[in-house]
SEPAKE-366488 format. One record per residue: residue in three letters; x negated, z negated, y of N, C-alpha, C in turn. Coordinates in steps of 0.05 Angstrom, whole numbers, padded with zeros to 5 digits, always signed. Each point is the difference from the previous one (the first is absolute). Layout:
ALAXZYXZYXZY;...
***
This chain:
UNK-01969-02331+02583-00015+00001-00025-00029+00006+00005;UNK-00006+00019+00018-00028+00008+00005-00015-00024+00011;UNK+00011-00014+00020-00014-00022+00012-00003-00023-00020;UNK+00019-00003-00018-00003-00020-00021-00022+00006-00020;UNK-00001+00026-00008-00021+00008-00019-00028-00003+00012;UNK-00002+00004+00026-00027-00002+00013-00012-00028-00002;UNK+00017-00020-00006-00009-00027-00002-00008-00007-00029;UNK+00005+00018-00018-00005-00006-00029-00030+00005-00006;UNK-00011-00014-00020-00028+00004-00007-00006+00028-00011;UNK-00024+00009+00005-00008+00027-00009+00000+00002-00031;UNK-00002-00023-00014+00000+00001-00029+00025+00012-00012;UNK+00022+00000+00016+00025+00012-00010-00002+00030-00003;UNK-00020+00012+00013-00003+00029-00002-00008+00008-00029;UNK-00012-00017-00015-00009+00007-00026+00015-00015-00022;UNK+00022-00012+00007+00016-00014-00021+00025+00017-00006;UNK+00005+00005-00026+00022+00017-00008+00017-00014-00021;UNK+00026+00003+00003+00019-00009-00021+00002+00020-00022;UNK-00004+00026+00007+00003+00021-00019-00014+00025+00011;UNK-00003+00020-00017-00011+00026+00009+00022+00020-00001;UNK+00005+00013+00023+00021+00021+00001-00011+00026-00012;UNK+00010+00007-00023-00011+00022-00016+00012+00027+00008;UNK+00026+00000+00004+00014+00026+00004+00024-00004+00019;UNK+00003+00019+00019+00024+00002+00016+00010+00029-00001;UNK+00024+00004-00009+00011+00027-00002+00025+00003+00018;UNK+00000+00021+00016+00022+00006+00017+00019+00021-00012;UNK+00026-00003+00005+00020+00018-00011+00018+00011+00022;UNK+00008+00025-00003+00019+00012+00018+00027-00015-00003;UNK+00011-00010+00022+00025-00015-00001+00023+00017-00009;UNK-00003+00026+00001+00022+00018-00009-00002+00006-00030;UNK-00022-00009-00012-00005+00004-00029+00013-00023-00015;UNK+00026+00000-00003+00014-00022-00012-00009-00004-00029;UNK-00003+00021-00015-00009-00002-00028-00028-00012-00002;UNK-00017+00008+00019-00028-00010+00000-00001-00030+00006;UNK+00017-00009+00019+00001-00029+00006+00012-00016-00023;UNK+00020+00011-00013+00011-00013-00023-00021-00004-00022;UNK-00016+00021-00005-00021-00001-00020-00020-00021+00008;UNK-00007-00002+00026-00019-00019+00010+00010-00029-00004;UNK+00026-00004+00004+00012-00026-00004-00003-00008-00030;UNK+00005+00019-00017-00002-00006-00029-00029-00006-00008;UNK-00019+00014+00012-00028-00002-00008-00013-00024+00013;UNK+00008-00007+00025-00014-00021+00015+00017-00025+00004;UNK+00025+00002-00006+00018-00023+00004+00014-00001+00027;UNK-00012+00012+00020+00013+00001+00027-00015+00020+00017;UNK+00013+00007+00022-00012+00019+00020+00004-00012+00027;UNK-00021-00002+00016+00001-00008+00028+00010+00023+00017;UNK+00018-00006+00019+00010+00021+00017+00006-00012+00028;UNK-00003+00016+00021+00006-00008+00027+00025+00013+00009;UNK+00014-00013+00019+00025+00010+00011+00006-00013+00027;UNK+00021+00010+00013+00009-00013+00025+00022-00019-00008;UNK-00005-00026+00006+00020-00020-00007+00016-00008+00025;UNK+00026+00002-00003+00018-00007+00022+00025-00012-00013;UNK+00006-00025+00006+00022-00014-00013+00027+00013+00006;UNK+00001+00015+00023+00026+00013+00006+00007+00023-00019;UNK-00020+00009-00016+00005+00021-00019+00008-00011-00028;UNK+00000-00027-00002+00005-00012-00026+00030-00002-00007;UNK+00005+00005-00026+00027-00005-00011-00003-00025-00018;UNK+00019-00019+00003-00003-00024-00015+00028-00011-00007;UNK+00004-00007-00026+00023-00015-00008-00009-00020-00021;UNK+00019-00011-00014-00007-00022-00019-00017+00009-00023;UNK-00001+00025-00006-00014+00009-00024-00023+00020+00005;UNK-00001+00012+00023-00020+00020+00005-00009+00002+00029;UNK-00025+00007+00004-00011+00005+00027-00015+00026-00001;UNK+00003+00017+00021-00013+00026+00000-00006+00008+00028;UNK-00017+00021+00002-00009+00011+00026-00003+00030-00002;UNK+00008+00013+00022-00005+00029+00002-00005+00007+00029;UNK-00025+00007+00007-00008+00008+00027+00001+00031+00001;UNK+00014+00010+00021+00003+00029+00002-00011+00012+00026;UNK-00008-00017+00019-00010+00010+00025-00030-00004+00003;UNK-00010-00022-00008-00029-00006+00002-00016+00016-00020;UNK-00026+00004+00007-00018+00015-00018-00023-00017-00009;UNK-00018+00012-00015-00023-00015-00010-00017-00011+00023;UNK+00000+00013+00023-00015-00010+00023+00010-00026+00010;UNK+00025-00007-00007+00012-00025+00009-00002-00023-00020;UNK-00012+00005-00023-00001-00020-00021-00012-00026+00010;UNK+00013-00022-00007-00008-00026+00010-00001-00022-00021;UNK+00003+00008-00026+00001-00020-00020-00008+00012-00027;UNK-00013-00017-00017-00007+00009-00027+00017-00016-00020;UNK+00009+00014-00021+00016-00013-00021-00010+00010-00027;UNK+00012-00009-00021-00009+00007-00027+00023+00011-00017;UNK-00004+00025-00010+00020+00012-00018-00005-00010-00028;UNK+00021-00011-00012-00003-00010-00027+00020+00013-00020;UNK+00017+00018+00010+00019+00014-00017+00016+00020+00016;UNK+00021+00011-00013+00016+00020+00013+00027+00002-00014;UNK+00019+00014+00015+00027+00005-00011+00008+00027+00012;UNK+00000+00021-00017+00007+00027+00009+00029+00003+00009;UNK+00017-00019-00007+00028+00002+00007+00009-00017+00023;UNK-00019-00016+00011+00007-00018+00022+00007+00015+00025;UNK+00022-00009+00013+00009+00014+00024+00017-00018+00017;UNK-00009-00024+00006+00015-00020+00015-00016-00009+00024;UNK+00005+00013+00023-00015-00005+00024+00019-00005+00024;UNK-00011-00007+00022+00016-00004+00024+00009+00026+00012;UNK-00013+00022-00007+00008+00027+00008-00006+00019-00024;UNK+00012+00023+00000-00002+00018-00022-00028+00013-00001;UNK-00013-00001-00023-00026+00013-00004+00004+00028-00011;UNK-00020+00017+00002+00003+00028-00009+00005+00003-00030;UNK-00007-00021-00015+00003+00002-00029-00002-00028-00013;UNK+00004-00001-00025-00001-00025-00015-00029-00006-00007;UNK-00004-00025-00006-00027-00009-00009-00013-00019+00019;UNK-00013-00021-00011-00013-00019+00017-00023-00014-00016;UNK-00019-00010+00016-00022-00016-00011+00008-00030+00001;UNK-00006-00014-00021+00004-00029+00000-00025-00013+00012;UNK+00005-00015+00022-00022-00011+00016-00002-00030-00004;UNK-00025-00009-00004-00006-00029+00001-00011-00005+00028;UNK+00015-00016+00016-00009-00006+00027-00022-00021+00000;UNK-00010-00005+00024-00022-00019+00003+00008-00026+00014;UNK+00027-00002+00005+00009-00024+00014+00013-00021-00018;UNK-00001+00004-00026+00010-00021-00018+00029+00005-00008;UNK+00008-00015-00020+00027+00004-00012+00022-00010+00018;UNK-00006-00016+00020+00021-00010+00018+00004+00016+00025;UNK-00015+00022+00003+00002+00016+00024+00028+00011+00002;UNK+00012-00002+00023+00029+00006+00003+00005+00030-00003;UNK-00019+00018+00006+00004+00028-00003-00011+00009-00028;UNK+00009-00013-00020-00008+00007-00028+00020-00013-00019;UNK-00003+00007-00025+00015-00013-00022-00021-00013-00018;UNK-00003-00026+00005-00020-00015-00015-00028+00012+00004;UNK-00006+00011+00023-00026+00011+00007-00003+00029-00006;UNK+00021+00013-00010-00001+00029-00007+00021+00015+00016;UNK-00006+00026+00003+00020+00018+00012-00006+00029-00008;UNK+00018+00018+00007-00003+00028-00007-00006+00016+00025;UNK-00018+00021-00003-00006+00019+00022+00005+00028-00010;UNK+00014+00015+00015+00007+00028-00009-00024+00017-00004;UNK+00001+00017-00020-00021+00021-00003-00003+00016+00025;UNK+00021+00002+00016+00001+00018+00023-00006-00014+00026;UNK-00009-00024-00001-00008-00014+00024-00023+00015+00014;UNK+00005+00007+00025-00019+00018+00014-00026-00013+00010;UNK-00001-00026-00003-00024-00014+00009-00020-00007-00022;UNK+00008+00006-00025-00018-00007-00023-00027+00015+00002;UNK-00021-00015-00005-00027+00012+00002-00020-00017-00015;UNK-00024+00010-00003-00023-00015-00012+00007-00013-00027;UNK+00012+00015-00017+00005-00010-00027-00026+00000-00015;UNK-00008-00023-00011-00026-00002-00014+00000-00022-00020;UNK-00019+00003-00019-00005-00021-00020-00028-00011+00003;UNK-00004-00025-00008-00026-00013+00001-00008-00009-00027;UNK-00024+00005-00008-00011-00010-00025-00025-00016+00005;UNK+00000-00025-00009-00023-00017+00005-00013-00008-00027;UNK-00024-00010+00002-00015-00010-00023-00015-00025+00008;UNK-00010-00015-00018-00014-00025+00007-00022+00004+00020;UNK-00003-00019+00018-00020+00002+00022-00028+00002-00011;UNK-00005-00011-00024-00027+00000-00010-00006+00025-00017;UNK+00018+00020+00001-00006+00025-00014-00025+00012+00010;UNK-00004-00002+00027-00026+00009+00012-00009-00023+00018;UNK-00025-00007-00001-00010-00021+00018-00015+00010+00024;UNK-00003+00026+00002-00014+00012+00022+00015+00025+00010;UNK+00005+00001+00026+00015+00022+00012-00017+00011+00023;UNK-00012+00023-00004-00016+00013+00021+00020+00017+00016;UNK+00003-00006+00025+00018+00015+00017-00008-00003+00030;UNK+00009+00018+00016-00003-00002+00029+00027-00002+00014;UNK+00021+00009-00013+00027+00001+00013+00016-00026-00007;UNK-00008-00022+00012+00013-00025-00005+00029-00001+00011;UNK+00007+00018+00018+00027+00000+00012+00017+00021-00014;UNK-00012+00020-00012+00016+00022-00011+00000+00024+00017;UNK+00014+00021-00008-00002+00025+00015+00017+00000+00025;UNK-00010+00014+00021+00015+00002+00025+00004+00029+00008;UNK-00012+00019-00014+00002+00028+00006-00008+00017-00024;UNK+00000+00026+00004-00008+00018-00022-00014+00025+00010;UNK-00019+00008-00015-00014+00026+00005+00012+00019-00021;UNK+00008+00025+00009+00013+00017-00019-00009+00029+00004;UNK+00003+00015-00021-00008+00028-00001+00016+00014-00022;UNK-00001+00027+00000+00014+00015-00021-00019+00007-00023;UNK-00025-00009+00001-00018+00005-00022-00011-00027-00010;UNK-00015+00001-00022-00010-00025-00012-00017-00016+00020;UNK+00003-00027-00002-00016-00017+00017-00013-00022-00018;UNK-00026-00005+00005-00013-00022-00013-00005-00021+00022;UNK+00000-00025-00009-00006-00022+00018-00015-00022-00016;UNK-00015-00016+00014-00017-00019-00015-00007-00024+00017;UNK-00007-00021-00014-00012-00024+00012-00027-00006-00013;UNK-00020-00007+00016-00025-00011-00011+00001-00030+00003;UNK-00004-00014-00023+00000-00029+00000-00028-00010-00009;UNK-00006-00025+00007-00023-00013-00010+00008-00025-00015;UNK-00010-00004-00024+00007-00023-00015-00016-00024+00012;UNK+00014-00014+00018-00013-00022+00014+00006-00027-00013;UNK+00009+00001-00025+00004-00025-00015-00026-00009-00013;UNK+00000-00023-00012-00024-00010-00014-00002+00009-00028;UNK+00019+00017-00009+00000+00009-00028+00003+00030-00001;UNK-00008+00012-00023+00007+00027-00005+00030+00002-00003;UNK+00012+00023+00004+00029+00004-00002+00006+00023-00018;UNK+00023-00002-00013+00010+00022-00016+00025+00010+00015;UNK-00003+00024+00012+00022+00012+00015+00019+00014-00020;UNK+00024-00010-00002+00018+00010-00021+00024+00015+00010;UNK+00005+00000+00026+00025+00013+00010-00003+00007+00029;UNK+00017+00019+00009+00002+00008+00028+00028-00006+00010;UNK+00002-00009+00025+00026-00004+00012+00003+00019+00024;UNK+00023+00014+00000+00004+00021+00021+00029+00005+00005;UNK+00006+00013+00023+00027+00007+00008+00005+00029-00003;UNK+00025+00008-00006+00009+00028+00002+00025+00002+00016;UNK+00003+00021+00015+00023+00004+00018+00021+00018-00013;UNK-00007+00016-00019+00018+00018-00013+00002-00006-00030;UNK+00022+00009-00012+00003-00003-00029-00018+00021-00014;UNK-00007-00006-00025-00014+00019-00017-00026+00010+00013;UNK-00016-00019+00009-00026+00006+00013-00022+00000-00021;UNK-00012+00024-00006-00023+00001-00018-00025-00012+00014;UNK-00017-00014-00015-00023-00012+00011-00023-00001-00020;UNK-00024-00005+00011-00024-00005-00016-00016-00022+00013;UNK-00010-00018-00017-00017-00023+00010-00028+00004-00012;UNK-00020-00003+00017-00028+00001-00009-00015-00024+00011;UNK-00021-00008-00015-00017-00022+00008-00029+00010+00002;UNK-00013-00005+00022-00028+00006+00004-00015-00026+00004;UNK-00023-00003-00014-00017-00024+00003-00025+00006+00016;UNK-00012-00021+00009-00026+00001+00015+00002+00021+00022;UNK+00018-00003+00019+00003+00018+00023-00025-00003+00017;UNK-00012+00023+00006-00026-00001+00014+00001+00014+00027;UNK+00021+00015+00006+00001+00014+00025+00025-00007+00016;UNK+00008+00019+00017+00023-00005+00018+00025+00012-00011;UNK-00001+00011-00024+00025+00012-00012+00007-00017-00025;UNK+00026-00002-00006+00008-00016-00023-00008+00012-00026;UNK-00008+00026+00000-00009+00012-00025-00030+00002-00002;UNK-00015-00015+00016-00029+00001+00000-00012-00020-00019;UNK+00014-00005-00022-00011-00018-00021+00003+00014-00027;UNK+00003-00017-00021+00003+00011-00027+00029-00001-00008;UNK+00011+00023-00007+00028+00001-00010+00001-00012-00028;UNK+00017-00020-00004+00005-00011-00026+00023+00014-00012;UNK-00006+00023-00014+00021+00018-00008+00019-00012-00020;UNK-00009-00020-00016+00018-00012-00020+00022-00017+00013;UNK-00004-00006+00026+00021-00016+00015+00021+00018+00013;UNK-00005+00026+00001+00018+00018+00014+00028-00001-00013;UNK+00020-00004+00016+00027-00004-00009+00019+00018+00016;UNK+00018+00014-00015+00019+00018+00013+00028-00007-00008;UNK+00019+00007+00017+00028-00006-00006+00018+00010+00021;UNK+00025-00008-00001+00020+00007+00019+00017-00024+00007;UNK+00001-00008+00025+00017-00022+00009+00028+00010+00002;UNK+00018-00010-00017+00027+00010-00002+00016-00005+00026;UNK-00004-00023+00012+00016-00008+00023-00018-00005+00024;UNK+00011+00004+00024-00013-00009+00024-00002-00031-00002;UNK-00022-00011+00012-00003-00029-00001-00029-00009-00001;UNK-00004-00023-00012-00027-00011-00004-00005-00001-00031;UNK-00024+00006-00008-00006+00003-00028-00027-00013-00007;UNK-00001-00014-00023-00025-00010-00011-00004+00016-00026;UNK-00022+00015-00001-00006+00017-00023-00026-00009-00013;UNK+00001-00006-00026-00024-00008-00014-00018+00024-00005;UNK-00026-00003+00003-00019+00021-00006-00002+00004-00030;UNK-00006+00024-00008-00003+00006-00029-00022-00017-00012;UNK-00022-00005+00016-00022-00017-00008-00008-00017+00024;UNK-00002-00026-00002-00009-00016+00023-00028+00007+00009;UNK-00006-00003+00026-00026+00005+00010-00015-00026+00006;UNK-00023-00003-00012-00016-00024+00004-00017+00002+00026;UNK+00003-00018+00018-00013+00001+00026-00018-00025+00003;UNK-00025+00004+00005-00019-00022+00003+00004-00014+00026;UNK-00007-00026+00002+00002-00014+00025-00018+00012+00021;UNK+00010+00003+00024-00015+00013+00021+00001+00030+00000;UNK+00013+00012-00020+00000+00030-00002+00023+00012+00016;UNK-00006+00023+00012+00021+00015+00014+00012+00021-00018;UNK+00026+00002+00000+00013+00020-00017+00024+00012+00015;UNK+00011+00021-00009+00022+00013+00014+00023+00005-00020;UNK+00024-00001+00011+00024+00008-00014+00010+00025+00014;UNK+00002+00022-00014+00008+00026+00012+00026+00009-00013;UNK+00020+00005+00017+00026+00010-00010+00005+00027+00011;UNK+00013+00017-00016+00008+00026+00008+00030+00003-00005;UNK+00015+00008+00021+00029+00006-00003+00002+00030+00000;UNK+00014+00011-00020+00002+00029-00004+00027+00010+00011;UNK-00002+00023+00014+00024+00014+00010+00007+00022-00019;UNK+00024+00011+00005+00009+00023-00016+00024+00012+00012;UNK+00002+00027-00001+00023+00015+00009+00006-00006+00030;UNK-00021-00004+00016+00004-00003+00028+00009-00028+00009;UNK+00001-00019-00018+00009-00027+00007-00022-00015+00016;UNK+00009-00018+00017-00019-00016+00015-00012-00022-00018;UNK-00024-00008+00007-00013-00022-00013-00005-00021+00022;UNK+00008-00025-00006-00002-00022+00019-00019-00022-00009;UNK-00019-00007+00017-00019-00021-00006+00005-00024+00019;UNK+00009-00022-00011+00005-00024+00017-00026-00011+00012;UNK+00000-00005+00026-00022-00011+00014+00010-00022+00018;UNK-00019-00016+00010+00008-00021+00019+00010+00012+00026;UNK-00014+00020+00010+00008+00013+00025-00011-00015+00024;UNK+00008+00007+00023-00010-00012+00025+00017-00025+00007;UNK-00012-00017+00016+00015-00024+00009+00023+00009+00018;UNK+00022-00015-00002+00024+00007+00014+00010-00025+00014;UNK+00003+00001+00027+00009-00023+00015+00028-00009-00007;UNK+00016+00018-00013+00027-00008-00006+00002-00016-00026;UNK-00023-00004-00014+00000-00016-00024-00020-00023+00004;UNK+00001-00019-00018-00019-00022+00001-00025+00004-00017;UNK-00001+00024-00013-00022+00006-00017-00024+00011+00015;UNK-00023-00011-00004-00025+00010+00013-00020+00007-00023;UNK-00008+00025-00001-00018+00009-00021-00029-00001+00009;UNK-00017-00004-00019-00029+00001+00006-00014+00014-00023;UNK-00018+00017+00006-00016+00014-00021-00028+00005+00011;UNK-00017+00007-00019-00028+00006+00007-00008+00027-00013;UNK-00020+00012+00012-00009+00025-00012-00011-00005-00028;UNK+00002+00020-00017-00010-00002-00027+00018-00014-00019;UNK+00025-00005+00008+00019-00013-00018+00020+00020-00012;UNK+00015+00014+00016+00021+00018-00009-00005+00029+00008;UNK+00009+00018-00018-00006+00029+00004+00023+00017-00009;UNK+00002+00023+00013+00019+00021-00008-00015+00026-00005;UNK+00007+00014-00021-00012+00026-00006+00020+00021+00004;UNK-00004+00017+00020+00018+00022+00006-00016+00022+00014;UNK+00009+00024-00002-00014+00023+00011-00029+00002-00010;UNK-00004-00009-00025-00026+00003-00013-00021-00019+00008;UNK+00008-00023+00013-00021-00019+00008+00012-00028+00001;UNK-00018-00020-00003+00008-00027+00003-00001-00009+00029;UNK+00021-00015+00009+00001-00011+00027+00002-00030-00002;UNK-00016-00014+00016+00002-00029+00002+00026-00006+00016;UNK+00016-00018-00010+00026-00005+00012-00002-00010+00028;UNK-00022-00013+00008-00003-00010+00027-00005+00022+00020;UNK-00007+00024-00009-00006+00022+00018+00009+00027-00012;UNK+00025+00003-00005+00011+00024-00012+00005+00021+00022;UNK-00012+00023-00002+00004+00021+00019+00023+00018-00010;UNK+00021+00001+00016+00024+00016-00006+00004+00019+00023;UNK-00003+00025-00004+00001+00019+00023-00024-00005+00018;UNK+00006-00007+00025-00022-00005+00019-00001-00029+00008;UNK+00014-00017-00015+00000-00029+00006-00011-00016-00023;UNK-00010-00023+00006-00010-00019-00020+00017-00025+00000;UNK+00008-00008-00024+00019-00023-00003-00014-00022-00017;UNK+00008-00024+00006-00007-00023-00018+00025-00006-00016;UNK+00001+00008-00025+00024-00005-00017-00003-00025-00016;UNK-00022-00016+00005-00005-00024-00014-00001+00005-00030;UNK+00007-00019-00017-00005+00003-00029+00022+00014-00015;UNK-00008+00012-00022+00020+00011-00019+00010-00023-00017;UNK+00024+00002-00010+00012-00022-00015-00005+00004-00030;UNK-00022-00010-00009-00009+00004-00028-00016-00025-00008;UNK+00007-00011-00023-00011-00025-00009-00013+00003-00028;UNK-00022-00014-00004-00013-00001-00026+00003-00028-00011;UNK+00013-00003-00023+00007-00025-00012-00017-00006-00024;UNK-00011-00024-00002-00017-00005-00023-00003-00030-00006;UNK-00018-00006-00018-00006-00027-00008-00030-00005-00001;UNK-00008-00024+00006-00028-00007-00002-00008-00002-00029;UNK-00025+00009-00006-00010-00001-00027-00028-00012+00000;UNK-00008-00010-00022-00027-00012-00003-00021+00022-00002;UNK-00025-00009+00003-00022+00019-00003-00001+00013-00028;UNK+00006-00016-00020+00001+00011-00027+00022+00021-00004;UNK+00023-00006+00012+00022+00019-00001-00006+00025+00015;UNK-00014-00003+00023-00008+00023+00015-00019+00018-00016;UNK-00019-00011-00012-00020+00015-00016+00014+00015-00023;UNK+00022-00011-00010+00013+00012-00023+00018+00024+00008;UNK+00009+00000+00025+00018+00021+00009-00010+00017+00023;UNK-00026-00003+00006-00012+00015+00022+00005+00030-00003;UNK+00016+00011+00018+00008+00028-00002-00022+00020+00007;UNK-00022-00010+00012-00022+00017+00008-00017+00009-00023;UNK+00003-00014-00023-00015+00008-00023+00009+00027-00010;UNK-00018+00018-00004+00007+00027-00011+00021+00015+00016;UNK-00001-00003+00027+00019+00014+00017-00015+00020+00017;UNK+00014+00016+00015-00012+00022+00015-00014-00011+00025;UNK-00017+00017+00011-00016-00007+00023+00017-00001+00025;UNK-00010-00013+00022+00015-00001+00025+00010+00027+00009;UNK+00023+00000+00012+00013+00026+00008+00005+00000+00030;UNK-00003+00024+00011+00007+00004+00029+00023+00019+00002;UNK+00013+00006-00022+00021+00021+00000+00026-00011+00013;UNK+00018+00019+00005+00026-00008+00010+00017-00011-00023;UNK+00022-00013+00006+00017-00011-00022+00008+00021-00020;UNK+00002-00008-00025+00007+00018-00021+00028+00011+00005;UNK+00003+00027-00002+00025+00012+00005+00019+00000-00024;UNK-00011-00002-00024+00016+00000-00024-00002-00027-00014;UNK+00020-00017+00001-00002-00026-00012-00006+00000-00030;UNK-00015-00020-00009-00005-00002-00028+00025-00010-00014;UNK+00008+00013-00022+00024-00008-00013-00006-00020-00022;UNK-00003-00025+00008-00008-00021-00019+00020-00022-00001;UNK-00001-00016-00021+00017-00023-00002+00029+00008-00003;UNK+00018-00019+00006+00028+00004-00002+00013+00010+00025;UNK-00016+00003+00022+00011+00008+00025+00010+00029-00002;UNK+00020+00006+00016+00011+00028+00001-00019+00017+00017;UNK-00012+00020-00011-00020+00016+00015+00012+00019+00019;UNK-00014+00006+00022+00007+00022+00017-00005+00026-00015;UNK+00017+00020+00004-00004+00025-00015-00028+00010+00003;UNK-00013+00009-00022-00027+00009+00001-00002+00027+00014;UNK-00008-00001+00025-00001+00025+00015-00022-00003+00021;UNK-00011+00022+00010-00020-00002+00021+00014-00005+00026;UNK-00011-00018+00016+00013-00009+00024-00014+00011+00025;UNK+00015+00005+00021-00011+00009+00025-00014-00022+00014;UNK+00002-00025-00010-00014-00023+00011-00030+00003-00005;UNK-00007+00014-00021-00029+00004-00006-00009+00025+00016;UNK-00021-00002+00016-00009+00023+00016-00006+00025-00017;UNK-00006-00004-00026-00006+00022-00017+00024+00012-00013;UNK+00023-00012+00004+00024+00009-00014+00014+00022+00016;UNK+00018+00015-00013+00014+00021+00013+00030-00002-00002;UNK+00010-00017-00018+00029-00002-00004+00009-00029-00001;UNK+00022-00007+00013+00010-00028-00002+00013-00005-00027;UNK+00002-00026-00008+00013-00006-00025+00030+00006+00000;UNK+00011+00009-00022+00028+00007-00001+00016-00025-00008;UNK+00007-00016+00020+00014-00025-00005+00028+00002+00012;UNK+00020-00005-00016+00028+00001+00009+00008-00027+00011;UNK+00007-00001+00025+00008-00025+00013+00025+00003+00016;UNK+00015-00021+00004+00023+00000+00017-00008-00006+00028;UNK+00016+00008+00020-00007-00006+00028-00002-00030+00005;UNK-00016-00008+00020-00003-00028+00006+00027-00013+00007;UNK+00004-00024-00010+00025-00014+00005-00004-00017+00025;UNK+00019-00001+00018-00002-00014+00024+00010-00029-00003;UNK-00015-00019+00009+00008-00028-00001+00001-00011+00028;UNK+00016-00019+00006+00004-00010+00027-00005-00030+00001;UNK-00009-00009+00024-00001-00028+00005+00013-00004+00027;UNK+00009-00025+00007+00013-00005+00025-00018+00008+00024;UNK+00012+00008+00022-00014+00009+00023-00018-00021+00013;UNK+00006-00026-00006-00017-00020+00013-00028-00001-00011;UNK-00006+00018-00020-00027+00001-00011-00011+00028+00006;UNK-00005+00007+00025-00011+00027+00005-00028+00004-00010;UNK-00006+00024-00009-00026+00006-00010-00011+00025+00016;UNK-00026+00002+00004-00010+00023+00014+00003+00025-00017;UNK-00001+00023+00014+00003+00025-00014-00023+00006-00018;UNK+00005+00009-00025-00022+00005-00018-00019+00022+00010;UNK-00024+00000-00009-00020+00019+00008-00001+00023-00021;UNK-00002+00024+00010-00002+00023-00017-00024+00016+00009;UNK-00015+00011-00019-00025+00013+00008+00005+00025+00016;UNK+00025+00011+00000+00006+00024+00014+00019-00005+00024;UNK+00003-00025+00008+00021-00007+00018-00004+00013+00028;UNK-00024+00008+00007-00005+00011+00026+00004+00030+00001;UNK+00008+00012-00023+00006+00029+00000+00027+00004+00013;UNK+00004+00024+00012+00025+00006+00014+00024+00004-00019;UNK+00010-00022-00011+00024+00001-00017+00020-00020+00011;UNK+00025+00003-00006+00020-00019+00011-00007-00029-00008;UNK+00004-00019+00018-00008-00027-00004+00015-00013-00024;UNK+00025+00008-00003+00015-00012-00022-00011+00005-00027;UNK-00018+00019-00003-00012+00005-00026-00019-00022-00008;UNK-00007-00017+00019-00020-00021-00005+00011-00027+00004;UNK+00026-00002+00005+00012-00027+00003+00007-00010-00028;UNK-00001-00026-00003+00005-00012-00026+00017-00024+00004;UNK+00022-00002-00014+00017-00024+00001-00017-00024-00009;UNK+00007-00024+00011-00016-00024-00006+00001-00005-00030;UNK-00023-00007-00011-00001-00007-00029+00011-00028-00004;UNK+00007-00006-00025+00011-00027-00005-00022-00021+00003;UNK+00007-00023+00009-00019-00022+00002-00001-00014-00028;UNK-00022+00004-00014-00003-00011-00026-00013-00027+00001;UNK+00008-00017-00018-00014-00026-00004-00025+00007-00015;UNK-00023-00006+00012-00025+00008-00011-00012-00023-00016;UNK-00018+00006-00019-00012-00021-00016-00016-00019+00017;UNK+00001-00025-00006-00015-00019+00015-00029+00000-00008;UNK-00017-00010+00016-00028-00003-00007-00002-00020-00023;UNK-00017+00006-00019-00002-00018-00023-00029-00008-00004;UNK-00006-00024+00007-00026-00013-00005-00023+00017+00011;UNK+00003+00011+00024-00023+00014+00011-00005-00011+00028;UNK-00025-00005+00005-00007-00010+00027+00006+00022+00021;UNK+00013-00007+00021+00008+00019+00021-00020-00002+00023;UNK-00016+00020+00005-00019-00001+00023+00016-00003+00026;UNK-00013-00012+00020+00013-00005+00025+00010+00026+00013;UNK-00014+00022-00006+00008+00026+00012+00027+00008-00010;UNK+00009-00009-00024+00026+00007-00010+00022-00019+00007;UNK-00007-00022+00013+00020-00020+00007+00014+00007+00026;
***
């Protein structure tokens, strides 16, 4: 496939059939949650280990129950379209009743199915990566500012709040109205804040003018990929540099995870490229350029953070009508705001002073559940995540992280891709 794609024209990079708006991951043990997702979304994608020797088949029913393999052995994706809590007909006895109704991908004449469908036990030990996908028309946004064309390959994490940002330049021929942010979360119930700064003049993403009316706060209910509309779109002039700044909030000692591209890995076919002045992390009271992050006594190139600014081109007249710089505050050199603005319909982070602000003394009181672990097959190894305290004398296992799910990331939409990103 890779060799075949290399022969395709570069124009395919900016052609989209649709825009992937939302991907939500679910715990495979949360049967009630997956049932609800089926009802709300129509189906749920799930991975498993497929082995025909585990199949039960007669004239009326086909089923599967894997009891030895784990999520690390998953080799196939299928679609859950229903369930039966009383089903219990397998080639071997399962721990309990109940099965998912599966729509296979091999068609209705596949011999290991009943007209293309079969049942998989709730207790199948290889089930993993249960998720839903929500798409919207490709022309919802005609401009996608991003650096992570491949998606995330690693994560930076800490037990306190972390801000991360990208500085973009509107290199299109028109002014743009930035209406949404696209980002990943690794844990459920992740509180966040999105800020937009215009006319970036220095080497920090906050060295411009904060457009406070665009500040958007909320909580991402599920791990996955999310597109969140700003409370007010930001008007960006052609040729103007602007930044999108996100803050993930911690609480009760929980870890905060920021998806990044990470370093190149010879075990994968992905090769990352980044430049100074593009992506930043704010931790320990200072901004760090992702290409030269000092952690302990070492400096790492973590390449770009996975954060997108989505918008639409607008005319000069439209720009003049919505120019956010009118009657707004002067350029700021401050750190990211520690207390999100509670605006719009977004769910706000609890109003509390955060330790993320150098002037603050108490962290926000946010109740969160422990991070949920997701698995991907071992044939997709990822490098160990970077932690700002990883060189301190603590047991190594405190800093190991199970591989994150490989998400299908939004395609580029109508944006010229510089050669450096190809």
